[in-house]
C-alpha positions as CSV (number, residue, x, y, z in Angstrom):
1,Q,-9.8,13.3,12.6
2,V,-8.7,10.2,10.9
3,Q,-5.6,10.6,8.8
4,L,-3.4,8.1,6.7
5,V,0.0,9.5,5.9
6,E,2.2,7.8,3.4
7,S,5.9,8.3,3.0
8,G,8.9,6.7,1.2
9,G,8.0,7.3,-2.3
10,G,10.6,8.6,-4.8
11,L,12.7,8.0,-7.9
12,V,14.5,4.7,-8.4
13,Q,16.1,2.9,-11.2
14,A,14.7,-0.3,-12.5
15,G,15.7,-3.3,-10.4
16,G,15.9,-1.1,-7.2
17,S,13.9,-1.1,-4.1
18,L,11.8,1.3,-2.1
19,R,9.9,0.9,1.2
20,L,6.6,2.7,1.7
21,S,5.2,3.6,5.1
22,C,1.7,4.5,6.2
23,A,1.0,6.0,9.5
24,A,-2.7,6.0,10.5
25,S,-4.1,8.1,13.3
26,G,-7.4,9.4,14.7
27,R,-8.8,6.0,15.7
28,T,-7.6,2.5,16.2
29,F,-7.1,0.2,13.0
30,G,-6.6,-3.1,14.7
31,D,-9.9,-4.4,13.3
32,Y,-9.4,-3.0,9.8
33,A,-7.9,-4.5,6.7
34,M,-5.1,-2.2,5.5
35,G,-3.4,-2.1,2.1
36,W,-1.9,-0.2,-0.8
37,Y,-3.6,0.9,-4.1
38,R,-1.8,2.5,-7.0
39,Q,-2.9,4.7,-9.8
40,A,-0.8,5.3,-12.9
41,P,-1.6,8.0,-15.4
42,G,-4.6,7.2,-17.6
43,K,-5.3,4.1,-15.6
44,Q,-7.7,3.0,-13.0
45,R,-6.7,2.7,-9.4
46,E,-5.7,-0.9,-8.7
47,L,-5.0,-2.8,-5.5
48,V,-1.4,-3.6,-5.0
49,A,-1.4,-5.5,-1.8
50,G,-3.8,-5.9,1.3
51,I,-3.4,-7.5,4.8
52,T,-6.3,-8.3,7.1
53,S,-6.6,-7.6,10.8
54,G,-5.5,-11.2,11.3
55,G,-2.4,-11.0,9.0
56,R,-3.7,-12.6,5.9
57,R,-2.1,-11.0,2.8
58,N,-3.2,-10.6,-0.7
59,Y,-1.2,-9.4,-3.7
60,A,-1.8,-8.3,-7.3
61,D,-0.3,-10.9,-9.6
62,S,1.8,-8.2,-11.2
63,V,3.8,-7.8,-7.8
64,K,3.7,-11.2,-6.3
65,G,7.3,-12.3,-5.3
66,R,8.6,-8.7,-5.6
67,F,6.4,-6.8,-3.1
68,T,5.8,-7.6,0.6
69,I,3.1,-5.9,2.8
70,S,3.6,-5.9,6.5
71,K,2.2,-4.2,9.6
72,G,4.1,-2.4,12.3
73,N,4.1,-3.4,16.0
74,A,1.8,-0.4,16.6
75,K,-1.0,-1.9,14.4
76,N,-1.5,1.6,13.1
77,T,1.3,1.4,10.5
78,V,1.5,-0.6,7.4
79,Y,4.6,-1.0,5.0
80,L,5.2,-2.0,1.5
81,Q,8.5,-3.2,0.7
82,M,9.0,-3.2,-3.1
83,N,11.9,-4.9,-4.7
84,S,13.0,-5.5,-8.4
85,L,11.1,-2.4,-9.2
86,K,10.0,-2.1,-13.0
87,P,9.0,1.0,-15.0
88,E,5.5,-0.3,-15.0
89,D,5.3,0.1,-11.2
90,T,5.4,3.8,-11.8
91,A,2.2,5.3,-10.2
92,V,0.8,7.3,-7.2
93,Y,0.6,4.7,-4.2
94,Y,-2.3,5.3,-1.7
95,C,-2.7,3.7,1.6
96,A,-6.2,2.5,2.3
97,A,-8.2,1.3,5.4
98,D,-11.3,-1.0,5.0
99,R,-13.6,-1.7,7.9
100,T,-14.1,-5.2,6.6
101,G,-11.2,-6.5,8.5
102,W,-11.2,-10.0,7.2
103,N,-11.0,-9.2,3.5
104,P,-7.6,-8.6,2.1
105,S,-9.1,-7.4,-1.1
106,L,-10.1,-4.1,0.4
107,R,-13.2,-3.6,-1.7
108,T,-14.9,-1.1,0.7
109,V,-12.2,1.3,1.6
110,E,-13.3,3.8,4.2
111,Y,-10.1,5.8,4.6
112,W,-7.4,7.0,2.0
113,G,-4.1,8.6,2.3
114,Q,-3.1,11.4,0.0
115,G,-0.8,9.3,-2.1
116,T,3.1,9.2,-2.7
117,Q,4.6,9.1,-6.1
118,V,6.9,6.2,-7.1
119,T,8.7,6.7,-10.2
120,V,10.9,3.8,-11.7
121,S,13.3,4.8,-14.5
122,S,14.5,2.3,-17.1
């Protein structure tokens, strides 16, 4: 059974930092693109950051320079370091895995995590 399990969300003040982790299990994900989406109340789910099987990264314009996506040594883990957080970053963050491993835009997500809440207070 494939699972993506996120952790690291929480409440933080504006300007603070959080690090999200995603642990994937149930199969190997070395050939998958991995990434993070988020969904704020009343808004559509949007891609925050993606990383290909080869390590190429992609970021939403709104988070460039503040967020960094990386993979763990085990290849089945992915992280999102979030710095200089803003209230508009408040959302549920979802880990995602896409079989199209070369594409960091994750347009064909095959697996989703259950989500972790990030709340940034002003």
